[in-house]
C-alpha positions in Angstrom: 117.4 68.2 109.0 118.0 66.9 112.5 117.2 63.2 113.1 117.6 60.9 116.1 116.8 57.3 115.1 116.6 54.7 117.9 117.0 51.0 117.2 117.5 47.8 119.2 114.3 47.6 121.1 112.1 44.6 121.2 110.8 41.7 123.3 113.3 40.3 125.8 113.1 37.8 128.7 113.8 38.8 132.3 117.5 38.5 133.0 118.4 39.1 129.4 120.1 42.0 127.8 119.5 44.5 125.0 121.6 47.1 123.3 119.8 50.2 122.1 121.4 52.5 119.6 120.5 56.1 118.6 121.9 57.4 115.3 122.1 61.1 115.0 122.3 63.4 112.0 121.9 67.0 111.1 123.8 68.5 114.0 127.3 68.5 115.6 126.8 65.3 117.6 130.1 65.6 119.5 129.1 68.9 121.0 125.9 67.6 122.5 125.1 65.9 125.8 123.2 62.7 125.0 120.5 61.1 127.1 118.3 58.1 127.3 114.8 58.6 128.7 112.1 56.0 129.1 108.3 56.2 129.5 106.4 53.3 130.9 102.6 53.1 130.4 100.8 55.5 132.6 104.0 57.0 133.9 106.0 60.2 133.3 109.0 60.2 131.0 112.1 59.8 133.1 115.8 60.3 132.5 117.7 57.0 132.9 121.2 57.8 131.7 123.3 60.7 130.4 126.7 61.0 128.7 128.0 64.5 128.4 130.0 65.8 125.4 133.1 65.3 127.6 132.1 61.6 128.1 131.0 62.0 131.7 128.2 59.6 132.6 125.3 59.7 135.0 122.6 57.2 135.8 119.3 57.1 137.6 119.8 55.3 140.9 117.4 52.5 139.9 119.5 51.4 136.9 123.0 51.9 138.2 125.0 48.7 137.6 122.7 47.4 134.9 122.6 50.2 132.3 125.7 51.5 130.5 125.6 54.5 128.2 128.3 55.1 125.7 128.9 57.2 122.6 130.9 56.9 119.4 131.5 60.4 118.0 133.0 58.9 114.9 129.6 57.3 114.1 127.4 60.0 115.6 125.7 57.3 117.7 124.9 56.8 121.4 124.2 53.4 122.9 122.5 52.1 125.9 123.5 48.6 127.1 120.9 47.1 129.4 121.7 44.0 131.4 119.7 41.9 133.8 116.4 43.1 132.3 113.4 43.3 134.6 109.7 43.6 133.7 109.9 47.2 135.2 112.2 48.1 132.4 109.3 47.8 130.0 108.9 51.2 128.4 109.5 53.3 125.3 113.1 54.4 125.3 113.8 57.8 123.8 117.1 59.3 122.7 117.6 63.0 123.6 120.3 65.5 122.5 120.9 68.7 124.3 123.3 71.6 124.1 122.5 74.4 126.5 119.0 75.1 127.8 117.3 75.9 124.5 118.8 73.5 121.9 117.5 70.0 122.2 116.1 67.2 120.0 114.1 64.0 120.6 114.0 60.7 118.8 110.8 58.9 118.1 111.4 56.1 120.6 111.9 52.4 120.6 109.8 49.9 122.5 111.4 47.6 125.1 109.2 44.9 126.5 110.5 42.5 129.1 108.3 39.5 129.6 108.6 35.7 129.8 
């Protein structure tokens, strides 16, 4: 059974940091590109960061310099380090795994709320 389980979300203050984690199981993690998406209230889900199976990273322009995606293939886990949190970062953050155009999986999401 494929599972992607996110953790690490919560309430944080502006300027703070969070580290999200997504633990994968049920598929060959190292062969998949891994993404973090987020969906803010009333907005479409958007891709914020990607790390390919080869370790190449890409970021949405609005988060470059503040978000860092990484993966640990030995632990089947992908991380998202978020620095200098802003209220606009408030969203549900989703983990996504993809291999080719037709094989992909989603996690259930973890809420990040940035507020003083």
